[in-house]
N, C-alpha and C positions, 0 to 999 in steps of 0.2 A: 907056249903059244907061238905059232908061226908069225913071221913078219907080215904076211898078207892079212891074217886074221886081226892083228893088232891095228893095222891101218884102217880096216873096216870098222872096228869098234870105236876108234877115235872119231871117224867120220860120222858115225851114228850119233855120238854125243853132241857134236857141234851143229849138225843139220836139224835144228828144231823145226816144228811145223811153220812158225812165223817166218823163219829164215828161208825155209824151203819155198814158201809162197813168194817171198821176195825174189829169190833166185830163179824161180820158174819162168821160162820164156813165155808161158801162156798167161801169167798173172792170175787175177781172181777168176773163179768159175764164171762162165757165161751167165748173164742175168743177175749177177750179184754185184753190189756196190762196195767199194772199199769202206772199211769202218770209218764213220764220221763224214762220209761224202754226202752232199745234198743231191737229191734227184734233179735231173736235167729239166729245165723249164722252157716253155715255148711261149712266144708272144701271141696274144689274142687281141685283135682289134675289134672294138664294139662301136656300134652306131645305132640310131633309132630314127624311124620315120613315123609321121603321123598317120599315114594310111597306106594300104597296099598299092604298089606301083609308084610311090613317090620316089623321085630321083634324088632329091636333096634331103640330107639328114637334118634332124633338129639341131640348131646351132647354139642353143642356150637353154638354161632352166632345167637341165636334166640332173638327176641323182642316180648313180649306178651303184649297185651292190651285187657281188658275186658270192655264191655259196657252194659248198660241197654238195653234190647230189645225194650222196649217201648220208642218211640221217644218223645222228648220234643216238646213244642209248635212251636219252630223254626225249627223243622225237624231234629235236631241233636240228637245224642245218648250220654247220660251222661257216661263219663269214670269213672269206679268204681275201677279199679285195673290195674297195669302194672308191668312188671318184665323183667329183662334181664337174669333170671335163665333159664336153658334149660328145667327143669321140675318143675315149680313153684307150690306151694299150696296157694290158696287164700281162704279167708273166705267170704261167701256171704249169705245174707238173702234169704229166699224163694222167687222165682220169675224166670223170664226168662231173659237170658243174651246172649250176643254174644262174643265169645272169638276169637281174631285174632292173628295169629302167623306170623311174618315176618322173613324171612331167606334170607338176601341179597335182591335181587330183587324179590324173590318168596314170596308168601304169600297166606294164606287161612284162612277162618273163619268157626266157628262151633257154632250152637245154643246150649245153655246149659239151662237145666231146673233144678233148685234147689228146692227140695221138702222134707225138713225135715230130710235129712240124708246126710252123706258124698257121694261124687260122684267122678268119674274119667272119663275124656274126652280126646280123642286123635284126633288131627287135621292132615289130610293128605295133604301134600304140593304139590304133583305131581311136584317135582322139583329135580334137581341134583346139583352138585357142580363142579366148574371149578378151577383147581389149575395150575398156570402158573409159570414156573421156567426158566427165561432167563439165558443163560450162555455165557461167553466169554472164548473160549477154554474149559478147564475142570473146570472152576471156576464159581460158581454162582455170578451173578452181584448184588452188594448191591442196596437196594431200592432207595437210594439217586441218583443213576446214571441211573435211569430208569423212563420211563413213559409208563405204560401199559394201553391201551384203549380197550374197548370191545364194539362192534357194533352189531346191529341187521340188517341184510340185509332186504331191503324193495323192494317189487315189483314195477317196474317202476321208481325206484329211484337209480341213479348211485352211490349216496353217502348214505351209510348205516347210520342208526340212532345211535348216541352215547348213550349208556346206562350206562357205567361205565367209569369214568375218573380217571387215576392214581391208578389203582388197585395195591394192594401190592403183590409182588412176593412171591410164596410159601404158600400163605394163601388161603384156599378154599373160593370161592365166590358162594353164593347161587343164582341159576338162574332157571327160568322156563324151562321146556324141550323145546329144539329147537336148531337151528343152529346159531352160532355166528362167527363174524369176529374179530380176535385178531390182535392188532398192538402193537409191542414193539419197543420203540425208545430209543437208547442209548444216554445218556447225557454226555457232557464234563463239569465237575464240575466247573472249573475256580474259585475255592475257595468257592463254595456254593452249596446248594442242588437245586433240581429242582425248588422249589418255590423262590429261591434267585437269584443267578447270573449264574446258569448253562445254557449251550447252547445246544440245540438239535443238534446231529450230523447227518450225512447222513447214519448212520447205523440203518436201520429200517427193522425189521423182521415181516412178516405177515403170518397168517394162518387162515383157517376156521375149526371150531370144532363143533361137535354135543354134546350137553348135554342131557343125558338120565335120566329120573326120577329114583331116588333110587341109582344112581351111581355117583362117583367122577371121572371126566375126568381130567387126569394129562397130561400136555403138556410141553415139554422142547423146548425152542426157542433159537437157537444158533446164536449169533452175531459173525461176523467175522470182527474184527477191531483192530487197534493198535494206539498208541500215537506217533506222529511225532513231533520232536523238530526242528524248522527251524532256520538256521544260515546263515548270509551273511559273507563270509570270503574272505580275500585277496588271500589265498592259501589253498589247502586242509589241514585240521587239524589245521588251524590258529584260531586266536581269533575272536569271533563274533563281528561284528560292531554294535554299538548302534544306536538308532533312525532310525531303518529300517522299512519300510512299506512292509508287505508281502500280497500277494494275492494268494490263492490256487484255481486252476481251474481244471475242468475235461479236458480230451484231446479234447472234443468238444467245450470248451470255456465257460462252465457254471461255475459261481463263487460259490465256496463252502464256503470259509471264508476269511475274511480280518483281519489281525493282525498287531500290532505294537510292536517293542521291539528288544532287542539284540538276544534273543533266545526264542520266543514264542512257546508254544506247543499246539497241537490240536489233537483230536481223529478223525480218518478217517476210513471209511469202507474199506475193502480190495479192491484193484484196482489200476489203474494208474492215476497219477495226474501231474500237472505242477505247480511249485512254481515260482512266479515272485517277485523279490525284488527290491525296489526303495530306493536309498540312495544318498544324495548329488546331486540330479537332474539327476541321471543316473539309468538305468533299467537293471536288469540282470535276467536270468531265468534258470531253470533246470527241467528236467523231473525226476520223481521218482515213485517207486512202493511201495504199502503198502501190507504187508503180515500179516495175522491175528496173533495177540498176540506178534508180533515181534516189540517191541518199539525201535526206533532208531533216530539218528540225520539225518537231511537232509541239506546238505551244498550247498549253492548257491555261486559259486566262482565269485568274482567281476573281470571279465575280458571280 
């Protein structure tokens, strides 16, 4: 074997494909990524507005989720990013995606095409916000003493469909444009919150409101109620008798509440009532009137 052929043979043994690729001044073939390399990602800025033409994006209460546009074999779309930020920035490889923004019960989606450079996308929700503030007199009612429900009226259905249960007072709630029925129930705490040992009272305020896209509808619901403390006494101003059973009725005879004790208290809507007290096998009663925000004692005289 000549010297030239020997050198060529040795060169062929050492110049393996991997080594040849490493030594090649061109590197990997165009359009191919080195083994183990991640695809390049681009920054995508997301924002949402309540209505077309809005200049200011929604500043809070949004939940973002981004999915691959291409469905998987089971028909679902792979979740690639999510955020609770009002205007998030997410990094995505080139491709097609679907961005979904949820604002309360309102939501909308937008297709995103990522193609080698940063992008900015805006989702139009076609929604508004509803802010409800229940009051007792001139004082806002704490959330623990309330149950606010939001319904959507349905054609041919006397009972509207419940869409929001126990909404928080004073907090904007995102809703699609439309008409809603609002119901605010005042609770008698009885030592706990609504989810504990609180009791719904007969003070219920209702109203119908229209939510418009791009606007916040604010509503003040005024409860008219007071706390009454029941006592069975031998004489006006006397000491309350223990182990007394009380029943509070409407003038028409409908039972409002039943209580036991020396001086149980309850919250009642403004109006007229009858208190019946049972003690030692005897029954006594008195009529009384409730005026809004005027808390007082109701004495039933045992005679």
